[in-house]
PLY file of the C-alpha trace (Angstrom):
ply
format ascii 1.0
element vertex 476
property float x
property float y
property float z
element edge 475
property int vertex1
property int vertex2
end_header
129.24 20.51 18.43
132.19 20.44 16.00
134.44 23.57 16.03
133.35 24.65 12.54
129.71 24.61 13.62
130.43 27.16 16.37
131.10 29.83 13.70
127.98 29.00 11.68
126.02 29.10 14.95
127.44 32.60 15.64
126.30 33.75 12.16
122.81 32.47 12.92
122.85 34.28 16.24
123.95 37.53 14.61
121.31 37.29 11.85
118.63 36.73 14.46
119.78 39.72 16.56
119.39 43.09 14.78
118.81 44.79 18.18
119.56 44.19 21.86
115.94 43.11 22.32
116.24 40.49 19.60
119.59 39.28 20.98
117.99 38.65 24.37
115.05 36.93 22.76
117.49 34.66 20.86
119.38 33.97 24.12
116.16 33.03 25.86
115.30 30.49 23.15
118.71 28.89 23.42
118.67 28.81 27.24
115.17 27.26 27.36
116.27 24.61 24.81
119.20 23.82 27.06
116.99 23.26 30.09
117.34 26.65 31.77
114.27 27.76 33.74
113.14 31.36 33.51
112.70 33.15 36.83
111.49 36.68 37.52
112.89 39.47 39.55
109.40 40.49 40.79
109.03 37.14 42.50
110.84 35.27 45.24
113.44 32.81 44.01
113.35 29.16 45.07
116.63 27.85 43.72
118.17 24.40 43.98
121.70 23.17 43.64
122.31 21.40 40.30
119.61 23.50 38.56
119.87 26.12 35.80
118.08 29.49 35.64
117.90 32.80 33.81
116.10 36.17 34.06
115.82 39.24 31.93
115.56 42.89 32.71
113.87 45.23 30.22
114.18 42.43 27.69
117.60 43.90 26.73
119.66 42.41 29.56
119.83 38.74 30.42
121.56 36.83 33.25
121.83 33.06 33.13
123.43 30.83 35.75
123.87 27.16 36.71
124.36 26.18 40.35
126.87 23.47 41.12
125.58 20.37 42.89
128.18 20.94 45.61
127.40 24.59 46.01
126.85 26.05 49.49
125.99 29.61 50.36
129.15 31.77 50.40
130.87 30.01 47.56
131.94 31.99 44.53
130.44 32.90 41.16
132.27 32.23 37.87
131.04 35.00 35.61
131.54 36.05 32.05
130.05 39.47 31.32
129.43 41.05 27.91
126.91 43.50 26.35
124.03 43.28 23.90
124.01 46.81 22.51
125.98 48.32 19.58
126.25 51.78 18.14
123.30 52.56 15.87
120.71 55.13 14.83
117.56 55.10 16.98
114.26 56.66 15.92
113.39 59.89 17.72
110.17 60.14 19.76
108.80 62.32 16.96
110.37 60.82 13.80
108.09 62.42 11.19
110.22 64.62 8.93
108.96 66.00 5.63
111.11 68.30 3.46
112.04 68.80 -0.16
109.35 66.40 -1.30
110.74 63.52 0.71
109.47 61.61 3.72
112.42 61.19 6.14
112.84 59.50 9.48
114.25 61.46 12.37
117.03 59.48 14.19
119.37 60.08 17.00
122.87 58.70 17.32
123.41 55.96 19.90
126.99 55.37 21.06
130.15 56.25 19.23
129.46 54.91 15.76
131.49 55.37 12.59
128.53 57.28 11.10
130.00 57.71 7.63
129.68 53.89 7.14
125.88 54.23 7.44
125.60 56.12 4.15
124.36 54.32 0.98
123.43 51.14 2.88
120.14 49.26 2.44
118.54 49.84 5.84
115.35 48.79 7.65
113.96 49.18 11.15
113.70 46.80 14.12
113.07 46.95 17.82
110.20 46.66 20.23
106.62 47.95 20.16
104.00 48.36 22.84
100.72 47.11 21.44
97.22 47.87 22.79
95.03 44.75 22.78
91.33 44.57 23.58
89.55 41.26 24.37
86.10 40.76 25.87
85.90 44.45 26.71
89.22 44.38 28.59
92.30 46.40 27.43
95.88 45.27 27.99
99.24 46.24 26.65
101.90 43.84 25.36
105.61 44.09 24.50
106.25 42.79 20.97
109.45 42.57 18.93
109.31 43.70 15.32
111.67 43.60 12.33
110.85 44.63 8.77
113.00 42.38 6.64
113.13 44.29 3.40
115.13 47.52 2.95
112.76 50.48 3.45
115.11 53.40 4.29
118.45 54.72 3.03
120.85 57.58 3.82
122.12 58.82 0.47
125.52 60.59 0.13
125.87 63.89 -1.66
127.24 63.70 -5.21
130.90 64.72 -5.52
129.85 67.31 -8.11
128.12 69.21 -5.30
130.96 68.70 -2.76
134.25 68.73 -4.56
136.33 68.60 -1.33
134.58 65.47 0.06
137.63 63.27 -0.53
139.74 65.62 1.52
137.53 64.85 4.52
134.00 63.48 4.74
132.47 65.44 7.66
129.04 64.26 8.78
126.70 66.61 10.58
124.78 64.08 12.61
121.73 66.33 12.91
121.37 67.35 9.25
123.00 64.56 7.23
121.92 61.26 8.90
118.18 61.34 8.18
117.18 58.21 6.28
114.84 58.60 3.30
111.61 56.55 3.60
109.75 57.61 0.48
108.89 60.55 -1.69
105.85 62.62 -0.67
104.05 62.21 -3.94
104.22 58.42 -3.87
103.08 58.32 -0.26
100.14 60.60 -1.12
99.10 58.51 -4.12
99.17 55.29 -2.16
95.60 55.36 -0.94
95.98 51.93 0.58
97.88 53.53 3.45
95.54 54.36 6.30
95.98 57.74 7.89
94.23 57.85 11.26
93.93 61.62 11.10
95.97 64.29 12.78
96.30 64.23 16.53
97.92 67.01 18.45
101.62 66.24 19.09
102.03 64.59 22.51
98.41 63.74 22.94
97.27 60.22 23.74
93.90 58.50 23.52
93.41 55.42 25.73
97.03 54.54 25.44
97.24 55.02 21.69
100.30 56.90 20.44
99.82 59.97 18.42
100.02 59.03 14.74
101.12 62.57 13.92
104.46 61.77 15.50
105.42 59.31 12.87
104.72 58.86 9.17
101.53 56.85 8.65
103.40 54.88 5.98
105.90 53.61 8.58
103.22 52.84 11.12
101.23 50.85 8.61
104.28 48.83 7.70
104.86 48.09 11.41
101.24 47.23 11.94
101.26 44.84 8.94
104.31 43.11 10.44
102.73 42.81 13.87
99.23 41.90 12.68
97.49 44.84 14.33
96.10 48.23 13.40
98.35 51.33 13.26
96.22 52.90 16.00
97.02 49.98 18.29
100.71 51.00 18.34
101.12 52.86 21.65
104.87 53.39 21.65
108.10 51.87 20.41
111.86 51.79 20.57
113.10 51.27 17.04
116.51 51.56 15.33
117.85 51.58 11.85
119.48 48.27 10.87
121.54 47.02 7.98
119.75 44.40 5.94
122.95 42.73 4.64
123.25 39.44 6.47
126.28 38.26 8.47
128.43 35.79 6.58
131.64 33.79 6.74
133.78 35.35 3.99
137.26 36.12 2.69
139.28 34.29 0.00
140.10 31.60 2.56
136.71 31.78 4.38
138.68 32.91 7.43
136.62 35.97 8.38
133.19 36.85 9.73
131.74 39.96 8.06
128.88 41.39 10.09
127.45 44.27 11.97
127.34 44.26 15.83
130.32 41.94 16.33
131.07 44.42 19.09
129.71 42.93 21.19
127.37 40.19 20.07
130.34 37.96 19.21
131.45 37.89 22.87
127.80 37.60 23.99
127.37 34.54 21.82
130.71 32.88 22.73
130.06 33.31 26.47
126.45 32.15 26.27
127.29 29.08 24.18
130.22 28.33 26.51
127.94 28.37 29.50
125.27 26.21 27.90
127.85 23.57 26.68
129.63 23.64 30.05
126.31 22.76 31.75
124.73 20.49 29.20
125.12 17.08 30.91
124.23 15.83 34.34
127.95 15.34 35.15
129.00 18.93 34.26
127.76 20.33 37.60
128.45 17.16 39.67
131.67 18.46 41.32
131.03 22.19 40.83
131.09 24.12 44.14
130.31 27.53 42.66
127.79 29.14 40.36
128.53 29.41 36.62
127.05 32.62 35.25
126.80 34.78 32.08
125.55 38.36 32.29
124.80 40.22 29.11
124.05 43.90 29.73
122.48 46.66 27.75
123.76 50.28 27.36
127.54 49.57 27.58
128.04 51.81 24.50
126.64 54.83 26.36
128.22 54.36 29.82
126.09 51.56 31.40
124.18 54.00 33.58
120.64 52.58 33.29
118.42 50.25 35.18
119.58 47.41 32.93
123.19 48.46 32.45
126.26 47.19 34.17
126.23 50.30 36.36
122.87 49.19 37.85
122.44 46.81 40.81
121.48 43.93 38.45
124.75 42.00 39.04
124.63 42.40 42.87
120.95 41.53 42.78
121.68 38.29 41.00
124.50 37.36 43.39
122.55 38.32 46.53
119.28 36.68 45.58
121.08 33.46 44.61
123.10 33.43 47.85
120.10 34.29 49.94
118.13 31.46 48.46
120.44 29.09 50.35
121.05 30.98 53.64
119.87 33.80 55.84
123.43 34.67 56.90
124.12 38.30 55.77
127.85 37.57 55.69
127.61 34.94 53.05
127.29 37.36 50.14
130.48 39.18 51.11
132.36 35.88 51.21
130.87 34.88 47.89
132.00 38.09 46.17
135.56 37.66 47.43
135.57 34.11 46.05
134.13 35.17 42.72
135.76 36.03 39.38
134.53 38.04 36.47
135.69 37.81 32.77
134.73 41.09 31.19
134.45 40.13 27.54
134.40 42.99 24.94
135.91 42.89 21.49
139.48 44.17 21.08
141.37 46.17 18.51
143.32 43.99 16.08
146.40 45.47 14.35
145.30 47.21 11.18
147.79 46.70 8.31
147.14 50.20 6.90
147.44 51.97 10.24
150.20 50.06 12.05
151.39 53.25 13.88
148.16 53.14 15.95
149.52 50.19 17.95
152.78 50.17 19.91
155.36 47.62 18.80
154.97 45.20 21.81
151.19 45.15 21.85
149.82 44.34 18.40
146.97 41.86 18.64
146.57 39.80 15.50
143.58 38.09 13.94
143.68 34.31 14.58
145.81 35.08 17.70
143.29 34.27 20.37
141.67 36.31 23.08
143.35 39.60 23.97
144.04 40.41 27.58
143.54 44.17 28.03
145.72 46.17 30.39
145.60 49.78 31.53
147.46 51.33 34.44
144.74 53.97 34.83
142.07 51.32 35.33
140.20 51.80 32.09
140.46 48.00 32.11
140.22 46.06 35.38
142.95 43.49 34.64
145.76 42.98 37.18
148.64 40.48 37.50
146.56 37.94 39.45
143.49 38.01 37.18
145.51 37.94 33.99
147.60 35.01 35.35
144.47 32.98 36.13
143.07 33.50 32.72
146.36 32.78 31.05
146.86 29.65 33.13
143.48 28.25 31.99
144.58 28.97 28.38
147.85 27.15 28.82
146.07 24.09 30.16
144.07 23.84 26.93
146.79 25.07 24.52
144.84 28.17 23.66
146.63 31.28 22.34
146.48 34.52 24.29
147.56 38.03 23.38
148.09 41.33 25.30
147.03 44.84 24.53
147.99 48.23 26.01
146.98 51.46 24.26
149.71 53.87 23.27
150.57 56.47 25.89
149.70 59.28 23.39
146.18 57.92 22.67
143.05 57.84 24.77
141.88 54.42 26.02
138.36 53.08 25.81
136.71 51.17 28.61
134.32 48.30 29.31
131.93 46.92 31.89
134.96 45.50 33.68
135.91 48.50 35.81
132.29 49.31 36.47
131.48 45.86 37.89
134.88 45.49 39.62
134.43 48.77 41.53
130.73 48.39 42.06
130.65 44.85 43.31
134.29 44.27 44.36
134.77 41.23 42.16
138.19 40.23 40.79
138.11 41.01 37.11
140.08 40.42 33.89
139.22 42.35 30.70
139.51 40.37 27.54
138.16 40.37 23.97
138.53 38.78 20.53
140.46 40.98 18.08
138.52 42.67 15.32
138.77 45.32 12.64
136.32 48.10 11.69
135.05 48.38 15.28
131.86 50.52 15.50
131.33 50.44 11.75
128.03 49.31 10.37
130.02 46.39 8.94
132.76 44.85 11.07
135.09 41.84 10.72
136.80 39.27 12.93
138.51 35.92 12.37
136.82 32.57 12.38
139.64 31.10 14.48
139.14 33.69 17.22
135.47 32.79 17.51
136.53 29.21 18.19
139.32 30.33 20.53
136.92 32.54 22.52
134.26 29.85 22.88
136.83 27.23 23.99
138.49 29.66 26.46
135.23 30.70 28.11
134.14 27.07 28.34
137.47 26.14 29.91
137.05 28.97 32.38
133.77 27.62 33.66
135.25 24.11 33.93
138.73 24.85 35.38
138.57 28.13 37.32
137.85 26.57 40.71
140.80 24.27 40.46
143.25 27.01 39.36
142.07 29.54 41.88
142.55 27.10 44.73
146.28 27.11 44.04
146.72 30.87 44.29
147.58 32.67 47.59
146.75 36.42 47.84
145.75 38.52 50.86
146.80 35.78 53.30
0 1
1 2
2 3
3 4
4 5
5 6
6 7
7 8
8 9
9 10
10 11
11 12
12 13
13 14
14 15
15 16
16 17
17 18
18 19
19 20
20 21
21 22
22 23
23 24
24 25
25 26
26 27
27 28
28 29
29 30
30 31
31 32
32 33
33 34
34 35
35 36
36 37
37 38
38 39
39 40
40 41
41 42
42 43
43 44
44 45
45 46
46 47
47 48
48 49
49 50
50 51
51 52
52 53
53 54
54 55
55 56
56 57
57 58
58 59
59 60
60 61
61 62
62 63
63 64
64 65
65 66
66 67
67 68
68 69
69 70
70 71
71 72
72 73
73 74
74 75
75 76
76 77
77 78
78 79
79 80
80 81
81 82
82 83
83 84
84 85
85 86
86 87
87 88
88 89
89 90
90 91
91 92
92 93
93 94
94 95
95 96
96 97
97 98
98 99
99 100
100 101
101 102
102 103
103 104
104 105
105 106
106 107
107 108
108 109
109 110
110 111
111 112
112 113
113 114
114 115
115 116
116 117
117 118
118 119
119 120
120 121
121 122
122 123
123 124
124 125
125 126
126 127
127 128
128 129
129 130
130 131
131 132
132 133
133 134
134 135
135 136
136 137
137 138
138 139
139 140
140 141
141 142
142 143
143 144
144 145
145 146
146 147
147 148
148 149
149 150
150 151
151 152
152 153
153 154
154 155
155 156
156 157
157 158
158 159
159 160
160 161
161 162
162 163
163 164
164 165
165 166
166 167
167 168
168 169
169 170
170 171
171 172
172 173
173 174
174 175
175 176
176 177
177 178
178 179
179 180
180 181
181 182
182 183
183 184
184 185
185 186
186 187
187 188
188 189
189 190
190 191
191 192
192 193
193 194
194 195
195 196
196 197
197 198
198 199
199 200
200 201
201 202
202 203
203 204
204 205
205 206
206 207
207 208
208 209
209 210
210 211
211 212
212 213
213 214
214 215
215 216
216 217
217 218
218 219
219 220
220 221
221 222
222 223
223 224
224 225
225 226
226 227
227 228
228 229
229 230
230 231
231 232
232 233
233 234
234 235
235 236
236 237
237 238
238 239
239 240
240 241
241 242
242 243
243 244
244 245
245 246
246 247
247 248
248 249
249 250
250 251
251 252
252 253
253 254
254 255
255 256
256 257
257 258
258 259
259 260
260 261
261 262
262 263
263 264
264 265
265 266
266 267
267 268
268 269
269 270
270 271
271 272
272 273
273 274
274 275
275 276
276 277
277 278
278 279
279 280
280 281
281 282
282 283
283 284
284 285
285 286
286 287
287 288
288 289
289 290
290 291
291 292
292 293
293 294
294 295
295 296
296 297
297 298
298 299
299 300
300 301
301 302
302 303
303 304
304 305
305 306
306 307
307 308
308 309
309 310
310 311
311 312
312 313
313 314
314 315
315 316
316 317
317 318
318 319
319 320
320 321
321 322
322 323
323 324
324 325
325 326
326 327
327 328
328 329
329 330
330 331
331 332
332 333
333 334
334 335
335 336
336 337
337 338
338 339
339 340
340 341
341 342
342 343
343 344
344 345
345 346
346 347
347 348
348 349
349 350
350 351
351 352
352 353
353 354
354 355
355 356
356 357
357 358
358 359
359 360
360 361
361 362
362 363
363 364
364 365
365 366
366 367
367 368
368 369
369 370
370 371
371 372
372 373
373 374
374 375
375 376
376 377
377 378
378 379
379 380
380 381
381 382
382 383
383 384
384 385
385 386
386 387
387 388
388 389
389 390
390 391
391 392
392 393
393 394
394 395
395 396
396 397
397 398
398 399
399 400
400 401
401 402
402 403
403 404
404 405
405 406
406 407
407 408
408 409
409 410
410 411
411 412
412 413
413 414
414 415
415 416
416 417
417 418
418 419
419 420
420 421
421 422
422 423
423 424
424 425
425 426
426 427
427 428
428 429
429 430
430 431
431 432
432 433
433 434
434 435
435 436
436 437
437 438
438 439
439 440
440 441
441 442
442 443
443 444
444 445
445 446
446 447
447 448
448 449
449 450
450 451
451 452
452 453
453 454
454 455
455 456
456 457
457 458
458 459
459 460
460 461
461 462
462 463
463 464
464 465
465 466
466 467
467 468
468 469
469 470
470 471
471 472
472 473
473 474
474 475
């Protein structure tokens, strides 16, 4: 694919992925189209050298890998890790709020979002729903993805006439001020087409059906219409508020991507596409001795401590089950881990022209400047001299730009899945990311060139790591 098409492909990926569930579904489609076979953690794996596989966990984490034709048990894994989740507003278990003549939707904050950016946006809802299905007298329950395309909710700001000091500091009370408006009570009452299944005591369930009293019947009917079921068949859901404005290539010179969820779907896309394109032909895996892998985790924005987060055993499970498919030697996994390498890919902070004092003089990542290698002496990032050298050496071989970032000593430093996986599994790790502005806003921006640089760098990593690593002597 031509370089320019990589960016348009990213935009398509972003527009198909309003939630982590949708991002994994889109990843599955792309992997299947590329010849990857889905396997399941509940079953025994029967893997073969030269073949390509993927599995999902909770439908919000996906791990894909291609086994080199010259792979033998104990050889290393070449991994790029990223995450599928972004800060957002998630619907509460009881979201039905009625006050002041309005129907509002109760939400809870997920991650460290810039919540003031969610005001006065055209919002909708998306996520997953558990549906009750009955056929031939038998009842089953299915997981379905849902997305209402049109704007149905909005969080209005308060007029300046009622808050004269707002421009001196817009302070959001996340409990009281972030409730989206769904409708007015009178309109909802007059709309007799909406089916109300009758009040059910809060928390009660009938044959798997969720209490309709927990959510506005108007919202449930809209979801049911989208899913092609009855409101009473909706047993449970995980939904979030989403911006309806599409992702686009923009700017006077068409040099930017304007979108929500760039952190971290941009890195998820670039790593996934790099893996697919680095394993697309028969010859790509001909001389590969290792396993090329991408792992996209959920829940990074809230600490990764879940069954499908980077803090779970999902990474070690993938490494051990793959290794054990080729040998019964318990020592092989330990050897494989020591021969492996992880690129932790999470978006980085570009220098902001209006807040230049937030970066120190020697570490000012620029848009168009290539992937940023992140360093932190206190191990908020897992990069060290060896891992940064390897990643930099691969870039030099392909004439790709690389930048460095260290947070100011007088500012706190964020973190990534890098230190979690490095400490949990013992894998050598480098932390990197494409530079962006407006991180954790509902609408972020990055540079077109950095999308291309990231894709090419990750692809080069899969192709060249084994050769570069063989030339380095450490712990000998």
